[in-house]
C-alpha positions in Angstrom: 44.1 53.4 127.4 45.7 55.9 129.3 47.7 57.9 127.1 43.4 58.5 125.3 42.1 59.3 128.6 45.1 61.3 129.8 44.2 63.6 126.1 41.4 63.5 126.9 42.0 65.0 130.8 44.0 68.1 129.3 40.4 68.2 126.4 38.4 68.2 129.4 40.0 70.6 131.1 40.5 73.6 128.2 36.6 73.1 127.6 36.4 74.2 131.2 38.4 77.1 129.9 36.0 77.8 127.3 33.0 77.2 129.1 33.7 80.1 131.9 34.3 82.0 128.8 31.2 80.4 127.1 29.1 81.8 130.0 29.5 85.5 130.0 28.5 85.7 126.3 25.0 83.9 127.8 24.4 85.5 130.5 24.4 88.8 128.1 21.8 87.2 126.0 19.7 86.4 128.3 18.3 89.7 129.9 19.3 91.0 127.0 18.9 89.2 124.0 22.3 90.6 122.9 25.5 88.3 121.6 28.4 90.4 122.8 31.1 90.6 120.2 32.8 92.5 122.4 32.9 90.1 125.0 36.6 88.4 124.0 37.8 92.2 124.2 36.7 92.5 127.6 38.4 89.0 128.3 41.5 90.3 126.7 41.1 93.5 128.9 40.2 91.4 132.6 43.8 89.5 131.4 46.1 93.1 131.0 44.2 94.5 134.9 45.6 91.5 136.6 49.4 92.5 134.0 49.1 95.8 135.5 49.1 95.1 139.5 51.4 91.7 139.9 53.0 92.7 137.3 53.7 96.9 136.5 53.1 97.7 140.5 54.4 94.5 141.9 51.2 93.5 144.2 50.9 90.1 145.2 48.3 88.0 142.8 45.6 87.7 145.5 45.2 90.8 146.0 45.6 91.4 142.1 43.3 89.7 141.8 40.3 90.9 143.6 41.7 94.9 142.3 40.7 92.9 138.0 37.6 91.8 139.7 36.7 95.2 141.1 38.4 97.0 137.2 36.3 94.5 135.1 33.3 95.3 136.9 33.3 99.1 136.3 34.5 98.6 132.8 31.1 95.9 132.6 28.9 98.3 133.6 30.7 101.8 132.6 29.9 99.9 128.6 26.5 99.1 129.9 25.9 102.7 131.1 27.5 104.4 128.7 27.3 103.2 125.1 24.3 99.8 126.0 21.8 102.3 127.9 21.6 104.7 125.4 19.9 102.9 123.3 17.5 99.9 124.8 13.8 99.4 123.2 15.8 100.1 119.7 16.8 97.4 116.8 19.0 94.5 118.5 20.8 94.8 115.0 22.1 98.6 117.4 23.5 97.3 119.8 25.1 94.4 118.1 26.9 96.9 116.2 27.7 98.9 119.2 29.5 95.6 120.4 31.3 94.9 118.3 32.9 99.0 117.6 33.6 98.5 121.3 35.1 95.6 120.6 38.1 97.3 117.8 38.1 100.0 120.5 39.2 98.9 123.5 42.2 96.5 121.3 42.5 100.2 120.0 43.4 100.5 123.7 44.9 97.3 124.8 47.8 99.0 122.0 47.6 102.5 123.0 48.3 101.4 127.0 50.2 98.0 126.9 51.5 97.9 123.5 51.3 95.4 120.8 53.9 93.0 122.4 53.6 89.3 123.9 54.0 89.4 127.7 53.3 86.9 129.6 51.1 86.4 132.9 53.3 86.1 136.4 52.5 83.1 137.8 49.4 82.4 140.2 49.4 78.6 140.0 52.2 75.9 141.3 54.8 74.8 138.8 54.3 70.5 139.9 51.6 69.4 137.2 48.7 67.3 138.4 48.9 63.8 138.7 46.1 61.3 138.3 47.4 57.4 138.7 50.2 57.4 136.1 48.5 60.6 134.2 50.1 64.4 133.8 47.7 67.2 133.2 49.8 70.5 132.9 49.9 73.1 135.7 48.5 76.2 133.9 45.9 73.4 132.2 44.5 71.9 135.1 44.7 74.7 138.1 43.4 76.9 134.8 40.4 74.7 135.1 39.7 74.2 138.5 39.2 78.1 138.9 36.6 77.8 135.5 34.6 75.1 137.4 34.7 77.1 140.7 34.3 80.5 139.2 30.9 79.3 137.0 29.3 77.5 140.5 29.7 80.2 142.0 27.9 81.8 139.7 25.7 79.2 139.1 24.6 79.1 143.2 24.7 82.7 143.1 21.6 83.3 140.1 19.9 80.5 142.1 20.3 81.9 146.2 20.7 85.2 146.3 17.8 88.5 145.3 19.7 90.1 142.4 20.6 86.4 140.3 16.1 85.6 140.6 15.8 88.9 139.4 17.7 88.7 136.8 16.7 85.8 135.8 12.7 86.8 136.5 14.0 89.7 133.0 15.5 87.5 130.9 12.3 85.8 131.8 9.4 88.3 130.7 11.3 92.0 131.0 6.9 93.3 130.6 6.2 91.1 133.6 9.9 91.8 135.6 9.0 95.6 135.0 5.1 95.4 136.9 6.9 93.4 138.9 9.2 95.5 140.4 11.9 94.9 139.0 14.2 98.3 138.2 15.2 96.0 134.3 18.2 98.4 133.7 19.8 98.1 136.4 19.1 94.4 136.4 21.4 94.5 132.6 23.6 96.5 134.2 24.0 93.9 137.1 24.7 91.2 134.1 27.1 93.4 132.2 29.4 93.4 135.2 28.9 89.6 136.0 29.8 89.2 132.1 32.8 91.6 132.4 33.9 89.3 135.3 33.7 86.4 134.3 35.8 87.4 131.3 38.4 89.1 133.5 38.9 85.6 135.0 38.7 83.4 131.9 42.1 86.1 130.4 43.4 85.8 133.7 43.6 81.7 132.7 44.5 82.1 129.5 46.8 84.7 130.4 48.5 82.1 132.7 48.3 78.8 129.5 49.8 80.9 126.7 50.7 85.0 126.7 49.2 87.5 126.9 49.0 90.4 123.6 46.1 92.6 122.0 45.1 89.9 120.0 43.5 87.4 123.0 40.1 89.1 122.2 39.7 86.7 119.3 39.5 83.7 121.4 36.5 85.1 122.5 34.9 85.3 118.8 36.4 81.0 119.3 34.0 80.4 121.9 31.3 82.3 119.9 30.7 78.8 118.0 31.1 76.9 122.1 27.5 79.7 123.1 25.7 78.6 120.1 26.2 75.3 120.7 25.6 74.5 124.1 22.3 77.1 123.4 22.6 81.0 123.1 20.3 80.8 126.1 21.5 78.2 128.4 23.9 78.2 131.0 24.6 74.7 131.2 24.0 73.9 127.6 28.1 76.6 127.3 30.0 74.5 130.3 28.8 71.2 128.2 29.5 73.0 125.1 32.5 74.0 126.3 33.7 71.2 128.0 32.3 68.7 124.2 34.9 71.2 122.1 37.5 71.2 124.6 37.5 66.7 124.4 37.4 67.1 120.5 40.5 69.5 119.7 42.5 67.1 122.2 42.0 63.5 120.7 42.0 65.6 116.7 45.6 67.1 117.6 46.8 64.2 118.7 45.3 61.9 116.7 45.1 63.6 113.7 47.3 67.2 113.3 47.4 70.2 114.7 46.3 71.6 111.1 42.6 69.8 112.2 41.8 70.7 115.8 40.5 73.7 114.6 38.4 72.5 112.0 37.0 69.0 113.1 34.8 71.1 116.2 33.2 72.5 113.1 32.1 70.5 111.8 30.5 68.4 114.7 29.1 71.7 115.3 27.7 71.6 112.0 26.1 68.4 112.2 24.6 69.2 115.6 22.8 72.4 115.2 21.7 70.4 111.4 19.0 68.4 114.4 19.2 70.7 116.6 19.1 74.5 115.1 18.7 75.8 118.5 21.8 73.9 120.7 21.9 70.8 122.5 20.5 72.9 125.3 18.6 76.6 124.0 15.2 77.5 123.6 13.3 76.3 120.9 12.2 80.0 119.6 8.4 79.5 117.1 8.0 82.8 115.1 4.5 83.0 114.2 5.0 84.8 110.3 
């Protein structure tokens, strides 16, 4: 039982990181109803930003994190303003294909700027593992979960209690009604991409601290897309719950069945749940009149 609990805690910690990545997907989809296929590579770019500030420039990790957040915000705002703002009012599939193109551009740019080699991020977290009774959680995984939990909690408070958060929720609910109430909907789109890019950057720093940093790290974003679908494309709470569920299932599968199955079983669970709830665990059911 102790071993089961230890494996479960590690899985939940990894699931918290998945949840942070998934929240970025949900933010963009709730406001724009578009799936951002570039989110994984935005996460990768965020990790490279931190690597540049902390390793190449030798700045303290706290300053590097602040600069990474600023750089990520600029990246998100730039993508929205240059590539997506001109497509307002166009079919959603056009915007989706643009995000696919942005993903390729970011992947290629990372190789041109930082090469395709593997790098290790400068350590952020303490070396000692987190010990709960007789159970051990690896330091990077455990502290990464705490960072993810803090970031998600911060964004939830922002959406609930700030004017910009209320405006974003109004835009997500009804863009026409939000416009009639004086809300600048294009500005809310831009702010959404800024917040999504920041969550991606923070997730990239955490993932890069657990694994290694390379341009292929963005593929993790496509894997987390399954988490988003499981939780519900428009639900932040669903993204958190689904991330924890998938992380827990992956950990148990890897330890008890084998590493070859840990990437398969979560998708089997996803398919089983979607048969019963096509809109995900917490997603909003949508009915279209034919």
